[in-house]
mmCIF file of the N, C-alpha and C atoms, coordinates in Angstrom:
data_MODEL
# 
_entry.id   MODEL 
# 
loop_
_atom_site.group_PDB 
_atom_site.id 
_atom_site.type_symbol 
_atom_site.label_atom_id 
_atom_site.label_alt_id 
_atom_site.label_comp_id 
_atom_site.label_asym_id 
_atom_site.label_entity_id 
_atom_site.label_seq_id 
_atom_site.pdbx_PDB_ins_code 
_atom_site.Cartn_x 
_atom_site.Cartn_y 
_atom_site.Cartn_z 
_atom_site.occupancy 
_atom_site.B_iso_or_equiv 
_atom_site.pdbx_formal_charge 
_atom_site.auth_seq_id 
_atom_site.auth_comp_id 
_atom_site.auth_asym_id 
_atom_site.auth_atom_id 
_atom_site.pdbx_PDB_model_num 
ATOM 1   N N  . MET A 1 1  ? -21.998 24.410 25.607  1.00 0.00 ? 1  MET A N  1 
ATOM 2   C CA . MET A 1 1  ? -22.133 25.301 24.463  1.00 0.00 ? 1  MET A CA 1 
ATOM 3   C C  . MET A 1 1  ? -22.380 24.459 23.217  1.00 0.00 ? 1  MET A C  1 
ATOM 4   N N  . ILE A 1 2  ? -23.209 24.937 22.321  1.00 0.00 ? 2  ILE A N  1 
ATOM 5   C CA . ILE A 1 2  ? -23.600 24.193 21.127  1.00 0.00 ? 2  ILE A CA 1 
ATOM 6   C C  . ILE A 1 2  ? -22.397 23.902 20.237  1.00 0.00 ? 2  ILE A C  1 
ATOM 7   N N  . LEU A 1 3  ? -21.517 24.874 20.034  1.00 0.00 ? 3  LEU A N  1 
ATOM 8   C CA . LEU A 1 3  ? -20.353 24.662 19.172  1.00 0.00 ? 3  LEU A CA 1 
ATOM 9   C C  . LEU A 1 3  ? -19.492 23.515 19.677  1.00 0.00 ? 3  LEU A C  1 
ATOM 10  N N  . ASN A 1 4  ? -19.257 23.440 20.973  1.00 0.00 ? 4  ASN A N  1 
ATOM 11  C CA . ASN A 1 4  ? -18.456 22.347 21.528  1.00 0.00 ? 4  ASN A CA 1 
ATOM 12  C C  . ASN A 1 4  ? -19.112 20.994 21.280  1.00 0.00 ? 4  ASN A C  1 
ATOM 13  N N  . LYS A 1 5  ? -20.432 20.924 21.378  1.00 0.00 ? 5  LYS A N  1 
ATOM 14  C CA . LYS A 1 5  ? -21.143 19.672 21.121  1.00 0.00 ? 5  LYS A CA 1 
ATOM 15  C C  . LYS A 1 5  ? -21.013 19.268 19.656  1.00 0.00 ? 5  LYS A C  1 
ATOM 16  N N  . ILE A 1 6  ? -21.089 20.244 18.756  1.00 0.00 ? 6  ILE A N  1 
ATOM 17  C CA . ILE A 1 6  ? -20.934 19.960 17.327  1.00 0.00 ? 6  ILE A CA 1 
ATOM 18  C C  . ILE A 1 6  ? -19.521 19.459 17.043  1.00 0.00 ? 6  ILE A C  1 
ATOM 19  N N  . LEU A 1 7  ? -18.524 20.140 17.571  1.00 0.00 ? 7  LEU A N  1 
ATOM 20  C CA . LEU A 1 7  ? -17.132 19.723 17.367  1.00 0.00 ? 7  LEU A CA 1 
ATOM 21  C C  . LEU A 1 7  ? -16.910 18.310 17.900  1.00 0.00 ? 7  LEU A C  1 
ATOM 22  N N  . GLU A 1 8  ? -17.427 18.042 19.088  1.00 0.00 ? 8  GLU A N  1 
ATOM 23  C CA . GLU A 1 8  ? -17.271 16.706 19.686  1.00 0.00 ? 8  GLU A CA 1 
ATOM 24  C C  . GLU A 1 8  ? -17.986 15.649 18.857  1.00 0.00 ? 8  GLU A C  1 
ATOM 25  N N  . ARG A 1 9  ? -19.193 15.942 18.416  1.00 0.00 ? 9  ARG A N  1 
ATOM 26  C CA . ARG A 1 9  ? -19.998 14.986 17.640  1.00 0.00 ? 9  ARG A CA 1 
ATOM 27  C C  . ARG A 1 9  ? -19.279 14.563 16.357  1.00 0.00 ? 9  ARG A C  1 
ATOM 28  N N  . PHE A 1 10 ? -18.615 15.491 15.707  1.00 0.00 ? 10 PHE A N  1 
ATOM 29  C CA . PHE A 1 10 ? -17.958 15.198 14.441  1.00 0.00 ? 10 PHE A CA 1 
ATOM 30  C C  . PHE A 1 10 ? -16.452 15.029 14.569  1.00 0.00 ? 10 PHE A C  1 
ATOM 31  N N  . ARG A 1 11 ? -16.009 14.855 15.804  1.00 0.00 ? 11 ARG A N  1 
ATOM 32  C CA . ARG A 1 11 ? -14.588 14.612 16.111  1.00 0.00 ? 11 ARG A CA 1 
ATOM 33  C C  . ARG A 1 11 ? -13.680 15.686 15.500  1.00 0.00 ? 11 ARG A C  1 
ATOM 34  N N  . LEU A 1 12 ? -14.110 16.912 15.628  1.00 0.00 ? 12 LEU A N  1 
ATOM 35  C CA . LEU A 1 12 ? -13.330 18.053 15.160  1.00 0.00 ? 12 LEU A CA 1 
ATOM 36  C C  . LEU A 1 12 ? -12.793 18.803 16.364  1.00 0.00 ? 12 LEU A C  1 
ATOM 37  N N  . LYS A 1 13 ? -11.701 19.485 16.132  1.00 0.00 ? 13 LYS A N  1 
ATOM 38  C CA . LYS A 1 13 ? -11.218 20.379 17.175  1.00 0.00 ? 13 LYS A CA 1 
ATOM 39  C C  . LYS A 1 13 ? -11.079 21.771 16.586  1.00 0.00 ? 13 LYS A C  1 
ATOM 40  N N  . GLU A 1 14 ? -11.086 22.753 17.440  1.00 0.00 ? 14 GLU A N  1 
ATOM 41  C CA . GLU A 1 14 ? -10.988 24.119 16.968  1.00 0.00 ? 14 GLU A CA 1 
ATOM 42  C C  . GLU A 1 14 ? -9.747  24.272 16.092  1.00 0.00 ? 14 GLU A C  1 
ATOM 43  N N  . GLY A 1 15 ? -9.912  24.851 14.922  1.00 0.00 ? 15 GLY A N  1 
ATOM 44  C CA . GLY A 1 15 ? -8.801  25.030 13.994  1.00 0.00 ? 15 GLY A CA 1 
ATOM 45  C C  . GLY A 1 15 ? -8.756  23.999 12.876  1.00 0.00 ? 15 GLY A C  1 
ATOM 46  N N  . ASP A 1 16 ? -9.520  22.890 12.994  1.00 0.00 ? 16 ASP A N  1 
ATOM 47  C CA . ASP A 1 16 ? -9.570  21.898 11.919  1.00 0.00 ? 16 ASP A CA 1 
ATOM 48  C C  . ASP A 1 16 ? -10.214 22.511 10.678  1.00 0.00 ? 16 ASP A C  1 
ATOM 49  N N  . LEU A 1 17 ? -9.777  22.054 9.512   1.00 0.00 ? 17 LEU A N  1 
ATOM 50  C CA . LEU A 1 17 ? -10.351 22.518 8.258   1.00 0.00 ? 17 LEU A CA 1 
ATOM 51  C C  . LEU A 1 17 ? -11.653 21.784 7.973   1.00 0.00 ? 17 LEU A C  1 
ATOM 52  N N  . VAL A 1 18 ? -12.611 22.480 7.354   1.00 0.00 ? 18 VAL A N  1 
ATOM 53  C CA . VAL A 1 18 ? -13.870 21.877 6.924   1.00 0.00 ? 18 VAL A CA 1 
ATOM 54  C C  . VAL A 1 18 ? -14.143 22.275 5.483   1.00 0.00 ? 18 VAL A C  1 
ATOM 55  N N  . ASP A 1 19 ? -14.915 21.457 4.802   1.00 0.00 ? 19 ASP A N  1 
ATOM 56  C CA . ASP A 1 19 ? -15.374 21.757 3.451   1.00 0.00 ? 19 ASP A CA 1 
ATOM 57  C C  . ASP A 1 19 ? -16.820 22.219 3.552   1.00 0.00 ? 19 ASP A C  1 
ATOM 58  N N  . ILE A 1 20 ? -17.147 23.318 2.904   1.00 0.00 ? 20 ILE A N  1 
ATOM 59  C CA . ILE A 1 20 ? -18.509 23.843 2.913   1.00 0.00 ? 20 ILE A CA 1 
ATOM 60  C C  . ILE A 1 20 ? -19.038 23.826 1.482   1.00 0.00 ? 20 ILE A C  1 
ATOM 61  N N  . THR A 1 21 ? -20.134 23.113 1.289   1.00 0.00 ? 21 THR A N  1 
ATOM 62  C CA . THR A 1 21 ? -20.789 23.041 -0.011  1.00 0.00 ? 21 THR A CA 1 
ATOM 63  C C  . THR A 1 21 ? -22.279 23.314 0.196   1.00 0.00 ? 21 THR A C  1 
ATOM 64  N N  . HIS A 1 22 ? -23.057 23.234 -0.859  1.00 0.00 ? 22 HIS A N  1 
ATOM 65  C CA . HIS A 1 22 ? -24.496 23.450 -0.732  1.00 0.00 ? 22 HIS A CA 1 
ATOM 66  C C  . HIS A 1 22 ? -25.225 22.762 -1.873  1.00 0.00 ? 22 HIS A C  1 
ATOM 67  N N  . ASN A 1 23 ? -26.501 22.591 -1.652  1.00 0.00 ? 23 ASN A N  1 
ATOM 68  C CA . ASN A 1 23 ? -27.394 22.175 -2.728  1.00 0.00 ? 23 ASN A CA 1 
ATOM 69  C C  . ASN A 1 23 ? -28.558 23.156 -2.723  1.00 0.00 ? 23 ASN A C  1 
ATOM 70  N N  . ASP A 1 24 ? -29.638 22.842 -3.371  1.00 0.00 ? 24 ASP A N  1 
ATOM 71  C CA . ASP A 1 24 ? -30.753 23.797 -3.468  1.00 0.00 ? 24 ASP A CA 1 
ATOM 72  C C  . ASP A 1 24 ? -31.401 24.122 -2.120  1.00 0.00 ? 24 ASP A C  1 
ATOM 73  N N  . ARG A 1 25 ? -31.258 23.228 -1.149  1.00 0.00 ? 25 ARG A N  1 
ATOM 74  C CA . ARG A 1 25 ? -31.978 23.415 0.113   1.00 0.00 ? 25 ARG A CA 1 
ATOM 75  C C  . ARG A 1 25 ? -31.111 23.413 1.353   1.00 0.00 ? 25 ARG A C  1 
ATOM 76  N N  . GLN A 1 26 ? -29.811 23.072 1.225   1.00 0.00 ? 26 GLN A N  1 
ATOM 77  C CA . GLN A 1 26 ? -28.990 22.895 2.426   1.00 0.00 ? 26 GLN A CA 1 
ATOM 78  C C  . GLN A 1 26 ? -27.601 23.486 2.252   1.00 0.00 ? 26 GLN A C  1 
ATOM 79  N N  . ILE A 1 27 ? -27.034 23.914 3.364   1.00 0.00 ? 27 ILE A N  1 
ATOM 80  C CA . ILE A 1 27 ? -25.613 24.217 3.441   1.00 0.00 ? 27 ILE A CA 1 
ATOM 81  C C  . ILE A 1 27 ? -24.989 23.001 4.109   1.00 0.00 ? 27 ILE A C  1 
ATOM 82  N N  . ILE A 1 28 ? -23.931 22.465 3.525   1.00 0.00 ? 28 ILE A N  1 
ATOM 83  C CA . ILE A 1 28 ? -23.315 21.222 4.004   1.00 0.00 ? 28 ILE A CA 1 
ATOM 84  C C  . ILE A 1 28 ? -21.900 21.529 4.496   1.00 0.00 ? 28 ILE A C  1 
ATOM 85  N N  . VAL A 1 29 ? -21.636 21.194 5.750   1.00 0.00 ? 29 VAL A N  1 
ATOM 86  C CA . VAL A 1 29 ? -20.311 21.374 6.344   1.00 0.00 ? 29 VAL A CA 1 
ATOM 87  C C  . VAL A 1 29 ? -19.783 19.991 6.691   1.00 0.00 ? 29 VAL A C  1 
ATOM 88  N N  . GLU A 1 30 ? -18.604 19.636 6.148   1.00 0.00 ? 30 GLU A N  1 
ATOM 89  C CA . GLU A 1 30 ? -18.010 18.319 6.383   1.00 0.00 ? 30 GLU A CA 1 
ATOM 90  C C  . GLU A 1 30 ? -16.548 18.482 6.779   1.00 0.00 ? 30 GLU A C  1 
ATOM 91  N N  . PRO A 1 31 ? -16.011 17.514 7.535   1.00 0.00 ? 31 PRO A N  1 
ATOM 92  C CA . PRO A 1 31 ? -14.572 17.549 7.793   1.00 0.00 ? 31 PRO A CA 1 
ATOM 93  C C  . PRO A 1 31 ? -13.825 17.569 6.453   1.00 0.00 ? 31 PRO A C  1 
ATOM 94  N N  . HIS A 1 32 ? -12.747 18.315 6.395   1.00 0.00 ? 32 HIS A N  1 
ATOM 95  C CA . HIS A 1 32 ? -11.991 18.452 5.147   1.00 0.00 ? 32 HIS A CA 1 
ATOM 96  C C  . HIS A 1 32 ? -11.380 17.124 4.714   1.00 0.00 ? 32 HIS A C  1 
ATOM 97  N N  . ARG A 1 33 ? -11.511 16.829 3.440   1.00 0.00 ? 33 ARG A N  1 
ATOM 98  C CA . ARG A 1 33 ? -10.833 15.684 2.816   1.00 0.00 ? 33 ARG A CA 1 
ATOM 99  C C  . ARG A 1 33 ? -10.035 16.233 1.656   1.00 0.00 ? 33 ARG A C  1 
ATOM 100 N N  . GLN A 1 34 ? -8.803  15.819 1.578   1.00 0.00 ? 34 GLN A N  1 
ATOM 101 C CA . GLN A 1 34 ? -7.977  16.264 0.462   1.00 0.00 ? 34 GLN A CA 1 
ATOM 102 C C  . GLN A 1 34 ? -8.541  15.682 -0.826  1.00 0.00 ? 34 GLN A C  1 
ATOM 103 N N  . ARG A 1 35 ? -8.716  16.515 -1.828  1.00 0.00 ? 35 ARG A N  1 
ATOM 104 C CA . ARG A 1 35 ? -9.224  16.068 -3.119  1.00 0.00 ? 35 ARG A CA 1 
ATOM 105 C C  . ARG A 1 35 ? -8.324  16.638 -4.204  1.00 0.00 ? 35 ARG A C  1 
ATOM 106 N N  . TYR A 1 36 ? -8.246  15.931 -5.292  1.00 0.00 ? 36 TYR A N  1 
ATOM 107 C CA . TYR A 1 36 ? -7.356  16.309 -6.381  1.00 0.00 ? 36 TYR A CA 1 
ATOM 108 C C  . TYR A 1 36 ? -8.139  16.326 -7.689  1.00 0.00 ? 36 TYR A C  1 
ATOM 109 N N  . VAL A 1 37 ? -7.780  17.222 -8.581  1.00 0.00 ? 37 VAL A N  1 
ATOM 110 C CA . VAL A 1 37 ? -8.358  17.228 -9.917  1.00 0.00 ? 37 VAL A CA 1 
ATOM 111 C C  . VAL A 1 37 ? -7.359  16.521 -10.830 1.00 0.00 ? 37 VAL A C  1 
ATOM 112 N N  . CYS A 1 38 ? -7.793  15.403 -11.403 1.00 0.00 ? 38 CYS A N  1 
ATOM 113 C CA . CYS A 1 38 ? -6.926  14.605 -12.262 1.00 0.00 ? 38 CYS A CA 1 
ATOM 114 C C  . CYS A 1 38 ? -6.643  15.366 -13.557 1.00 0.00 ? 38 CYS A C  1 
ATOM 115 N N  . ALA A 1 39 ? -5.369  15.451 -13.913 1.00 0.00 ? 39 ALA A N  1 
ATOM 116 C CA . ALA A 1 39 ? -4.964  16.160 -15.133 1.00 0.00 ? 39 ALA A CA 1 
ATOM 117 C C  . ALA A 1 39 ? -5.379  15.409 -16.391 1.00 0.00 ? 39 ALA A C  1 
ATOM 118 N N  . VAL A 1 40 ? -5.675  14.117 -16.280 1.00 0.00 ? 40 VAL A N  1 
ATOM 119 C CA . VAL A 1 40 ? -6.062  13.317 -17.448 1.00 0.00 ? 40 VAL A CA 1 
ATOM 120 C C  . VAL A 1 40 ? -7.580  13.335 -17.626 1.00 0.00 ? 40 VAL A C  1 
ATOM 121 N N  . THR A 1 41 ? -8.316  13.035 -16.554 1.00 0.00 ? 41 THR A N  1 
ATOM 122 C CA . THR A 1 41 ? -9.771  12.906 -16.665 1.00 0.00 ? 41 THR A CA 1 
ATOM 123 C C  . THR A 1 41 ? -10.513 14.214 -16.397 1.00 0.00 ? 41 THR A C  1 
ATOM 124 N N  . GLY A 1 42 ? -9.886  15.105 -15.661 1.00 0.00 ? 42 GLY A N  1 
ATOM 125 C CA . GLY A 1 42 ? -10.547 16.341 -15.262 1.00 0.00 ? 42 GLY A CA 1 
ATOM 126 C C  . GLY A 1 42 ? -11.518 16.156 -14.114 1.00 0.00 ? 42 GLY A C  1 
ATOM 127 N N  . LYS A 1 43 ? -11.591 14.933 -13.576 1.00 0.00 ? 43 LYS A N  1 
ATOM 128 C CA . LYS A 1 43 ? -12.513 14.633 -12.482 1.00 0.00 ? 43 LYS A CA 1 
ATOM 129 C C  . LYS A 1 43 ? -11.824 14.824 -11.132 1.00 0.00 ? 43 LYS A C  1 
ATOM 130 N N  . VAL A 1 44 ? -12.642 15.091 -10.119 1.00 0.00 ? 44 VAL A N  1 
ATOM 131 C CA . VAL A 1 44 ? -12.135 15.210 -8.754  1.00 0.00 ? 44 VAL A CA 1 
ATOM 132 C C  . VAL A 1 44 ? -11.972 13.809 -8.180  1.00 0.00 ? 44 VAL A C  1 
ATOM 133 N N  . ALA A 1 45 ? -10.818 13.555 -7.548  1.00 0.00 ? 45 ALA A N  1 
ATOM 134 C CA . ALA A 1 45 ? -10.526 12.242 -6.968  1.00 0.00 ? 45 ALA A CA 1 
ATOM 135 C C  . ALA A 1 45 ? -10.041 12.423 -5.533  1.00 0.00 ? 45 ALA A C  1 
ATOM 136 N N  . ASP A 1 46 ? -10.358 11.445 -4.690  1.00 0.00 ? 46 ASP A N  1 
ATOM 137 C CA . ASP A 1 46 ? -9.877  11.472 -3.307  1.00 0.00 ? 46 ASP A CA 1 
ATOM 138 C C  . ASP A 1 46 ? -8.422  11.034 -3.208  1.00 0.00 ? 46 ASP A C  1 
ATOM 139 N N  . GLU A 1 47 ? -7.967  10.256 -4.179  1.00 0.00 ? 47 GLU A N  1 
ATOM 140 C CA . GLU A 1 47 ? -6.586  9.765  -4.197  1.00 0.00 ? 47 GLU A CA 1 
ATOM 141 C C  . GLU A 1 47 ? -5.965  10.061 -5.546  1.00 0.00 ? 47 GLU A C  1 
ATOM 142 N N  . ALA A 1 48 ? -4.697  10.444 -5.527  1.00 0.00 ? 48 ALA A N  1 
ATOM 143 C CA . ALA A 1 48 ? -3.978  10.702 -6.768  1.00 0.00 ? 48 ALA A CA 1 
ATOM 144 C C  . ALA A 1 48 ? -2.486  10.701 -6.473  1.00 0.00 ? 48 ALA A C  1 
ATOM 145 N N  . ILE A 1 49 ? -1.700  10.554 -7.522  1.00 0.00 ? 49 ILE A N  1 
ATOM 146 C CA . ILE A 1 49 ? -0.253  10.683 -7.362  1.00 0.00 ? 49 ILE A CA 1 
ATOM 147 C C  . ILE A 1 49 ? 0.184   11.917 -8.138  1.00 0.00 ? 49 ILE A C  1 
ATOM 148 N N  . ARG A 1 50 ? 1.264   12.490 -7.669  1.00 0.00 ? 50 ARG A N  1 
ATOM 149 C CA . ARG A 1 50 ? 1.776   13.684 -8.329  1.00 0.00 ? 50 ARG A CA 1 
ATOM 150 C C  . ARG A 1 50 ? 2.880   13.281 -9.288  1.00 0.00 ? 50 ARG A C  1 
ATOM 151 N N  . ILE A 1 51 ? 2.748   13.679 -10.531 1.00 0.00 ? 51 ILE A N  1 
ATOM 152 C CA . ILE A 1 51 ? 3.767   13.453 -11.553 1.00 0.00 ? 51 ILE A CA 1 
ATOM 153 C C  . ILE A 1 51 ? 4.113   14.830 -12.106 1.00 0.00 ? 51 ILE A C  1 
ATOM 154 N N  . GLY A 1 52 ? 5.308   15.288 -11.824 1.00 0.00 ? 52 GLY A N  1 
ATOM 155 C CA . GLY A 1 52 ? 5.670   16.658 -12.192 1.00 0.00 ? 52 GLY A CA 1 
ATOM 156 C C  . GLY A 1 52 ? 4.778   17.618 -11.443 1.00 0.00 ? 52 GLY A C  1 
ATOM 157 N N  . GLU A 1 53 ? 4.092   18.467 -12.166 1.00 0.00 ? 53 GLU A N  1 
ATOM 158 C CA . GLU A 1 53 ? 3.168   19.428 -11.551 1.00 0.00 ? 53 GLU A CA 1 
ATOM 159 C C  . GLU A 1 53 ? 1.723   18.948 -11.603 1.00 0.00 ? 53 GLU A C  1 
ATOM 160 N N  . ALA A 1 54 ? 1.482   17.734 -12.108 1.00 0.00 ? 54 ALA A N  1 
ATOM 161 C CA . ALA A 1 54 ? 0.117   17.244 -12.314 1.00 0.00 ? 54 ALA A CA 1 
ATOM 162 C C  . ALA A 1 54 ? -0.265  16.182 -11.299 1.00 0.00 ? 54 ALA A C  1 
ATOM 163 N N  . TRP A 1 55 ? -1.543  16.146 -10.938 1.00 0.00 ? 55 TRP A N  1 
ATOM 164 C CA . TRP A 1 55 ? -2.115  15.073 -10.126 1.00 0.00 ? 55 TRP A CA 1 
ATOM 165 C C  . TRP A 1 55 ? -2.824  14.113 -11.066 1.00 0.00 ? 55 TRP A C  1 
ATOM 166 N N  . ILE A 1 56 ? -2.566  12.805 -10.903 1.00 0.00 ? 56 ILE A N  1 
ATOM 167 C CA . ILE A 1 56 ? -3.157  11.783 -11.764 1.00 0.00 ? 56 ILE A CA 1 
ATOM 168 C C  . ILE A 1 56 ? -3.892  10.769 -10.874 1.00 0.00 ? 56 ILE A C  1 
ATOM 169 N N  . SER A 1 57 ? -5.170  10.551 -11.154 1.00 0.00 ? 57 SER A N  1 
ATOM 170 C CA . SER A 1 57 ? -5.967  9.586  -10.401 1.00 0.00 ? 57 SER A CA 1 
ATOM 171 C C  . SER A 1 57 ? -5.714  8.172  -10.928 1.00 0.00 ? 57 SER A C  1 
ATOM 172 N N  . LYS A 1 58 ? -6.237  7.183  -10.217 1.00 0.00 ? 58 LYS A N  1 
ATOM 173 C CA . LYS A 1 58 ? -6.121  5.801  -10.685 1.00 0.00 ? 58 LYS A CA 1 
ATOM 174 C C  . LYS A 1 58 ? -6.799  5.632  -12.039 1.00 0.00 ? 58 LYS A C  1 
ATOM 175 N N  . GLU A 1 59 ? -7.953  6.264  -12.207 1.00 0.00 ? 59 GLU A N  1 
ATOM 176 C CA . GLU A 1 59 ? -8.652  6.197  -13.493 1.00 0.00 ? 59 GLU A CA 1 
ATOM 177 C C  . GLU A 1 59 ? -7.797  6.835  -14.592 1.00 0.00 ? 59 GLU A C  1 
ATOM 178 N N  . GLY A 1 60 ? -7.170  7.953  -14.281 1.00 0.00 ? 60 GLY A N  1 
ATOM 179 C CA . GLY A 1 60 ? -6.296  8.619  -15.242 1.00 0.00 ? 60 GLY A CA 1 
ATOM 180 C C  . GLY A 1 60 ? -5.107  7.752  -15.612 1.00 0.00 ? 60 GLY A C  1 
ATOM 181 N N  . LEU A 1 61 ? -4.536  7.065  -14.623 1.00 0.00 ? 61 LEU A N  1 
ATOM 182 C CA . LEU A 1 61 ? -3.421  6.154  -14.899 1.00 0.00 ? 61 LEU A CA 1 
ATOM 183 C C  . LEU A 1 61 ? -3.852  5.010  -15.803 1.00 0.00 ? 61 LEU A C  1 
ATOM 184 N N  . ARG A 1 62 ? -5.058  4.478  -15.557 1.00 0.00 ? 62 ARG A N  1 
ATOM 185 C CA . ARG A 1 62 ? -5.570  3.400  -16.426 1.00 0.00 ? 62 ARG A CA 1 
ATOM 186 C C  . ARG A 1 62 ? -5.712  3.891  -17.863 1.00 0.00 ? 62 ARG A C  1 
ATOM 187 N N  . GLN A 1 63 ? -6.195  5.106  -18.024 1.00 0.00 ? 63 GLN A N  1 
ATOM 188 C CA . GLN A 1 63 ? -6.339  5.658  -19.371 1.00 0.00 ? 63 GLN A CA 1 
ATOM 189 C C  . GLN A 1 63 ? -4.982  5.836  -20.044 1.00 0.00 ? 63 GLN A C  1 
ATOM 190 N N  . ILE A 1 64 ? -3.986  6.263  -19.279 1.00 0.00 ? 64 ILE A N  1 
ATOM 191 C CA . ILE A 1 64 ? -2.632  6.422  -19.840 1.00 0.00 ? 64 ILE A CA 1 
ATOM 192 C C  . ILE A 1 64 ? -2.081  5.069  -20.277 1.00 0.00 ? 64 ILE A C  1 
ATOM 193 N N  . VAL A 1 65 ? -2.211  4.062  -19.412 1.00 0.00 ? 65 VAL A N  1 
ATOM 194 C CA . VAL A 1 65 ? -1.706  2.727  -19.734 1.00 0.00 ? 65 VAL A CA 1 
ATOM 195 C C  . VAL A 1 65 ? -2.404  2.184  -20.974 1.00 0.00 ? 65 VAL A C  1 
ATOM 196 N N  . LYS A 1 66 ? -3.733  2.338  -21.036 1.00 0.00 ? 66 LYS A N  1 
ATOM 197 C CA . LYS A 1 66 ? -4.475  1.865  -22.208 1.00 0.00 ? 66 LYS A CA 1 
ATOM 198 C C  . LYS A 1 66 ? -3.993  2.587  -23.465 1.00 0.00 ? 66 LYS A C  1 
ATOM 199 N N  . TYR A 1 67 ? -3.827  3.874  -23.390 1.00 0.00 ? 67 TYR A N  1 
ATOM 200 C CA . TYR A 1 67 ? -3.365  4.661  -24.532 1.00 0.00 ? 67 TYR A CA 1 
ATOM 201 C C  . TYR A 1 67 ? -1.986  4.187  -24.985 1.00 0.00 ? 67 TYR A C  1 
ATOM 202 N N  . MET A 1 68 ? -1.091  3.954  -24.036 1.00 0.00 ? 68 MET A N  1 
ATOM 203 C CA . MET A 1 68 ? 0.266   3.537  -24.366 1.00 0.00 ? 68 MET A CA 1 
ATOM 204 C C  . MET A 1 68 ? 0.284   2.116  -24.934 1.00 0.00 ? 68 MET A C  1 
ATOM 205 N N  . SER A 1 69 ? -0.595  1.240  -24.461 1.00 0.00 ? 69 SER A N  1 
ATOM 206 C CA . SER A 1 69 ? -0.590  -0.141 -24.956 1.00 0.00 ? 69 SER A CA 1 
ATOM 207 C C  . SER A 1 69 ? -1.278  -0.255 -26.318 1.00 0.00 ? 69 SER A C  1 
ATOM 208 N N  . ASP A 1 70 ? -2.111  0.714  -26.675 1.00 0.00 ? 70 ASP A N  1 
ATOM 209 C CA . ASP A 1 70 ? -2.790  0.703  -27.985 1.00 0.00 ? 70 ASP A CA 1 
ATOM 210 C C  . ASP A 1 70 ? -1.875  1.157  -29.121 1.00 0.00 ? 70 ASP A C  1 
ATOM 211 N N  . GLU A 1 71 ? -0.775  1.793  -28.786 1.00 0.00 ? 71 GLU A N  1 
ATOM 212 C CA . GLU A 1 71 ? 0.115   2.306  -29.848 1.00 0.00 ? 71 GLU A CA 1 
ATOM 213 C C  . GLU A 1 71 ? 1.017   1.226  -30.389 1.00 0.00 ? 71 GLU A C  1 
# 
């Protein structure tokens, strides 16, 4: 069956989460990756730490450190 071949090809199993996006010409289905929106930069990051209720990326942490050292 085609679905089983697709799942095997992308090392997915039934029930795994996927991310679905698109561009002007394609629908894109990818294995799910956890992503976070940094509370400092507003950018999406693959890695972040949680501080209180906020997610902070490495770039956001650098900006905080720079801001704190400039004062």
